[in-house]
C-alpha positions in Angstrom: 15.3 34.0 52.0 14.5 32.8 55.5 17.0 33.9 58.2 17.4 30.3 59.4 18.6 29.3 55.9 21.2 32.1 55.9 22.4 31.1 59.4 22.7 27.3 58.6 24.3 28.0 55.2 27.0 30.1 56.8 27.6 27.5 59.5 28.0 24.8 56.9 30.5 27.0 55.1 32.5 27.4 58.2 32.5 23.7 59.0 34.1 22.9 55.6 37.4 23.2 57.4 37.0 19.7 58.6 36.9 18.5 55.0 40.3 19.6 53.8 39.7 19.0 50.1 36.3 20.8 50.1 38.0 23.7 51.8 40.8 23.8 49.3 38.3 23.7 46.4 36.3 26.6 48.0 39.5 28.7 48.2 40.3 27.8 44.6 36.8 28.9 43.6 37.2 32.3 45.3 40.6 32.8 43.6 39.2 31.8 40.3 36.3 34.2 40.4 38.6 37.0 41.6 41.1 36.4 38.9 38.5 36.2 36.2 36.7 39.4 37.3 40.0 41.3 37.7 41.3 40.1 34.3 38.0 41.2 32.6 38.1 44.6 34.2 41.8 45.2 33.4 41.5 44.0 29.8 38.3 45.8 29.0 39.8 49.0 30.5 42.9 48.7 28.4 40.9 48.0 25.3 38.8 51.1 26.1 42.0 53.1 26.5 43.4 51.7 23.2 40.2 52.6 21.4 40.1 56.1 22.8 43.8 56.7 22.0 43.4 55.3 18.5 40.4 57.5 17.9 42.2 60.6 19.0 45.2 59.9 16.9 43.3 59.0 13.8 41.3 62.2 14.0 44.2 64.3 14.9 44.7 65.2 11.3 41.4 64.2 9.5 38.8 66.1 11.6 35.4 64.7 12.7 33.6 65.0 9.3 34.2 66.3 5.8 32.2 67.9 3.1 33.4 67.4 -0.5 32.0 68.8 -3.8 30.5 66.5 -6.3 30.2 68.2 -9.7 30.7 72.0 -9.1 33.3 73.8 -7.1 32.5 74.4 -3.4 32.2 78.0 -2.2 34.2 77.0 0.8 34.7 80.4 2.3 31.0 81.1 2.4 30.3 77.6 3.7 32.9 77.9 6.4 31.5 81.1 7.7 28.1 79.5 7.9 29.4 76.3 9.5 31.3 77.9 12.4 28.2 79.8 13.5 26.2 76.6 13.8 25.8 75.2 17.4 28.0 72.2 18.0 30.6 73.0 15.3 33.9 74.3 16.7 35.9 74.8 13.5 36.1 74.2 9.8 39.0 74.3 7.4 39.5 73.8 3.6 41.5 71.0 2.2 42.5 69.3 -1.0 43.6 65.7 -0.8 45.6 64.0 -3.6 47.4 60.8 -4.2 51.0 61.5 -4.9 54.4 59.9 -5.5 57.3 61.5 -3.6 60.8 61.0 -4.9 64.2 61.7 -3.5 66.8 60.3 -5.9 66.1 56.5 -6.0 63.9 56.7 -2.9 60.2 56.6 -3.8 57.1 56.5 -1.7 53.4 56.9 -2.2 51.8 59.6 -0.1 48.5 61.4 0.6 49.2 65.0 -0.3 46.9 67.3 1.6 46.5 71.0 0.8 45.7 73.1 3.8 45.3 76.8 4.9 47.7 77.0 7.9 45.6 79.6 9.6 42.5 77.5 9.6 44.3 74.1 9.9 45.5 74.9 13.5 41.9 74.8 14.7 41.1 71.4 13.1 44.2 69.2 13.4 46.9 68.5 16.0 49.8 68.8 13.5 50.8 72.2 14.7 51.2 70.8 18.3 53.3 67.8 17.1 55.9 69.4 14.9 59.3 67.9 15.3 60.8 70.8 13.4 59.4 73.8 11.5 55.8 75.1 11.8 52.5 75.1 9.9 52.9 78.8 9.2 56.0 78.0 7.0 53.6 76.7 4.3 53.3 79.7 2.0 51.4 80.0 -1.3 53.7 80.0 -4.4 56.8 78.9 -2.5 56.5 75.2 -3.1 57.1 74.2 0.6 56.0 70.9 2.1 55.7 69.3 5.5 56.2 65.5 5.9 55.3 62.9 8.5 58.5 61.7 10.3 58.2 58.1 9.2 57.7 59.3 5.6 60.7 61.6 5.8 62.9 58.7 7.1 61.6 56.4 4.4 62.7 59.0 1.7 65.9 59.8 3.5 65.2 63.6 3.7 65.6 66.2 6.4 64.6 69.7 7.1 65.7 72.0 4.2 66.1 69.2 1.7 64.1 69.1 -1.6 62.1 66.4 -3.2 60.0 65.8 -6.3 56.2 65.5 -6.0 54.3 63.7 -8.8 50.5 63.9 -8.9 48.5 62.0 -11.6 45.5 63.9 -13.0 43.1 63.6 -16.0 43.9 65.5 -19.1 41.9 68.5 -20.0 40.1 66.6 -22.8 39.0 64.0 -20.2 40.9 61.2 -22.0 43.9 59.6 -20.4 46.2 60.9 -17.6 49.1 63.3 -17.4 51.4 64.1 -14.5 51.8 67.2 -12.5 55.4 67.4 -11.5 57.0 69.9 -9.0 60.0 70.3 -6.8 59.2 71.1 -3.1 61.4 72.2 -0.2 60.9 70.5 3.2 60.1 73.2 5.8 58.7 71.0 8.6 58.4 67.4 10.0 55.6 66.3 12.3 55.0 63.1 14.3 51.5 62.3 15.5 52.5 58.9 16.9 50.3 56.9 14.4 51.9 55.2 11.4 48.8 55.8 9.2 49.6 59.5 9.4 53.3 59.7 10.0 54.2 57.3 7.2 51.9 58.6 4.4 50.9 62.2 5.0 52.4 65.2 3.4 51.1 68.8 3.8 51.4 71.7 1.3 49.6 75.0 1.0 46.1 74.9 -0.4 46.9 77.0 -3.4 49.8 74.7 -4.4 47.6 71.6 -4.0 44.9 73.2 -6.3 47.6 73.9 -8.9 48.8 70.3 -8.7 45.3 69.0 -9.1 44.2 71.4 -11.8 42.6 74.8 -11.2 39.4 73.9 -13.0 38.6 70.9 -10.8 36.2 71.1 -7.9 38.7 69.7 -5.4 38.4 72.0 -2.4 36.4 70.5 0.5 35.9 71.3 4.1 37.0 69.4 7.2 34.9 70.0 10.3 35.5 69.6 14.0 32.6 69.4 16.4 32.2 69.8 20.1 31.0 66.2 20.5 32.8 63.7 18.4 29.9 61.1 18.7 27.4 63.7 17.5 29.5 64.8 14.6 27.7 62.7 11.9 24.2 63.9 12.9 25.3 67.6 13.4 27.1 67.9 10.0 24.4 66.0 8.0 21.7 68.0 9.6 23.5 71.3 8.6 24.0 70.0 5.0 20.3 69.1 4.6 19.4 72.6 5.6 22.0 74.4 3.6 22.2 72.6 0.2 18.6 72.9 -1.1 18.9 76.7 -1.5 22.5 76.6 -2.8 21.9 74.1 -5.7 25.3 72.5 -4.9 25.8 68.7 -4.6 28.1 67.7 -1.8 29.2 64.4 -0.3 29.5 64.1 3.5 31.7 61.6 5.2 32.4 61.3 9.0 35.0 59.6 11.1 32.8 56.5 11.7 32.9 55.8 7.9 36.6 56.7 7.3 37.9 54.6 10.2 35.2 51.9 10.4 37.6 49.0 9.8 39.9 50.0 12.8 37.1 50.4 15.3 35.3 47.2 14.1 38.5 45.3 14.6 38.8 46.8 18.1 35.3 45.8 19.0 35.7 42.2 17.7 39.0 41.9 19.7 37.2 43.2 22.8 34.4 40.7 22.4 36.8 37.8 21.9 39.0 38.8 24.8 35.8 39.0 27.0 34.7 35.5 26.0 38.2 34.0 26.5 38.6 35.5 29.9 35.1 34.5 30.9 36.4 30.9 30.8 38.4 31.7 34.0 35.1 32.5 35.8 33.6 29.4 34.2 36.2 27.1 35.7 35.7 28.7 39.1 31.9 28.0 38.8 32.6 24.3 38.2 34.7 24.4 41.3 31.8 25.9 43.2 29.5 23.1 41.9 32.1 20.5 42.9 32.5 22.0 46.4 28.7 22.1 47.1 28.3 18.5 45.8 30.9 17.4 48.3 29.3 19.3 51.1 25.9 17.7 50.2 27.5 14.3 50.4 29.2 15.1 53.7 26.1 16.6 55.3 23.5 14.0 54.2 22.7 13.1 57.8 22.4 16.7 58.8 20.1 17.4 55.9 17.9 14.5 56.8 17.6 15.7 60.4 16.7 19.2 59.2 14.0 17.6 57.0 12.6 15.6 60.0 12.5 18.8 62.0 10.1 20.3 59.5 12.4 22.3 57.2 11.0 22.5 53.7 12.7 21.6 50.4 12.8 25.3 49.6 14.7 26.1 52.8 17.2 23.3 52.1 17.8 24.8 48.6 18.4 28.2 50.2 20.8 26.8 52.7 23.1 25.5 50.0 22.5 28.4 47.7 23.9 30.7 50.4 27.2 28.9 50.4 27.8 29.3 46.6 26.6 32.9 46.6 28.9 33.8 49.5 31.9 32.3 47.7 30.9 34.3 44.5 30.4 37.5 46.5 33.8 37.2 48.1 35.5 36.4 44.8 33.8 39.3 43.0 34.6 41.8 45.6 38.3 40.8 45.7 38.4 40.7 41.9 36.8 44.2 41.5 39.3 45.6 44.0 42.3 44.0 42.3 41.0 45.0 38.8 40.5 48.7 39.8 43.9 49.0 41.4 45.7 47.3 38.5 43.8 49.5 36.0 44.7 52.7 37.8 48.4 51.7 37.7 48.6 50.0 34.4 51.0 52.6 33.0 53.4 51.7 35.8 52.8 47.9 35.8 53.2 47.4 32.0 56.8 48.6 31.7 57.8 46.5 34.7 56.2 43.4 33.4 57.8 44.0 29.9 61.2 44.3 31.6 60.6 41.3 33.8 59.4 38.9 31.1 61.3 40.4 28.1 58.4 41.1 25.7 56.3 43.9 24.6 52.5 44.0 25.1 52.0 46.2 22.0 54.9 45.9 19.5 55.2 48.7 17.0 55.1 46.3 14.0 51.7 44.9 15.0 49.8 47.7 16.7 49.2 51.3 15.8 50.0 52.4 19.3 53.1 51.3 21.3 52.0 52.1 24.9 49.2 50.9 27.1 46.6 53.3 28.4 43.5 52.3 30.4 40.0 53.9 30.6 38.0 52.4 33.4 34.2 52.5 32.8 31.9 52.2 35.8 29.4 50.4 33.5 32.0 47.7 32.7 32.7 47.1 36.4 29.0 46.9 37.2 28.0 44.4 34.4 31.0 42.2 35.0 30.2 42.0 38.7 26.5 41.4 38.1 27.1 38.7 35.5 29.7 37.0 37.8 27.2 37.0 40.7 24.4 35.6 38.5 26.6 32.9 37.1 27.6 32.0 40.7 24.0 31.8 41.8 23.1 29.6 38.8 26.0 27.3 39.7 24.3 26.5 43.1 21.1 25.3 41.6 22.1 21.7 40.8 23.8 20.9 44.2 21.0 22.7 46.1 18.3 20.7 44.3 20.2 17.5 44.9 20.4 18.3 48.7 16.6 19.0 48.7 16.0 15.7 47.1 17.5 13.6 49.8 15.0 11.3 51.4 15.3 11.5 55.3 14.0 7.9 55.9 16.7 6.3 53.6 19.5 8.3 55.2 18.5 7.9 58.9 17.6 4.2 58.5 21.2 3.2 59.1 22.1 5.9 61.6 
């Protein structure tokens, strides 16, 4: 870009003060771009925080991946010793998962009954750190003790020390029809992970009790695995299984967190995309304001443009002069928007409660969302691509007015001057 084009473009931008309406539209354009950029940064950061928090809470009990037997029982003790020595794997714990019906008098509720080894489970799940009462170590083999999620306990109307009936359907020994395993358990603990999918349906018993409920001859015991890098978990576990299973002759099924929770994270990604598109409309409106401003400036500066052309300025220089004005407006708006967006993101945990109190509504009501508080995770990459796209869109918005200015015929304009 020629320096003269930059100088003249900035001068034209300053002289817009004489045209009150054009000046107002320019200010509105800056505000629109700033609001759009700030809103995009804040919303995407909140969505990132929501996704991270959801991932952490969903995996707080389930682990990063699991290995389950297919036809023959799993030698889980041998496999666990081999797994924890593999690079990238931090811990492994046995589990048995059953569908059950819990009953306390007339109160009934379906539940996922999980059998665990308390000593190993502490390394895999966060239950031990989120006990409202009792402890994981209170689960003892042969004592028929159980730990419930807080929401499940409230649904059943039971408290620490109470007893309830656990019913587990299972196939009959002959393989035809179903029978029911029915036992009485005493509640020795209540946990709260802050996620309704766990707190409202999960119940923990000792691994030996779960195996008895499922049937001793069934290959029910699997392994849950925790890796050092959650995003590498699918590759790490599947790679280990491919190396281990050929020599063992055991068929296993491998599932990871991306499969078990695919619906949740797909919904979050779709919501993030839709919010981005909707908020981009704010920037779009600001771009139309920029186009309108430049068109008005072109109409106001027709004689000046004609004089510049007669002095030997090329069409390309005229285009650059008016492009400078739109790009400056975009730069100012983007810089202000980035600053506001970063400040709001860093303080969203303080701003959200105040806005909820001021307007009398909740951003994330408990009956709609899995989480009830806002957390933000600011990604530098999000700030960069939002800024770059806003600047590119601003530059594109200057093309039509600039080409219109370059197309002005000096002879026709100066004929009546």
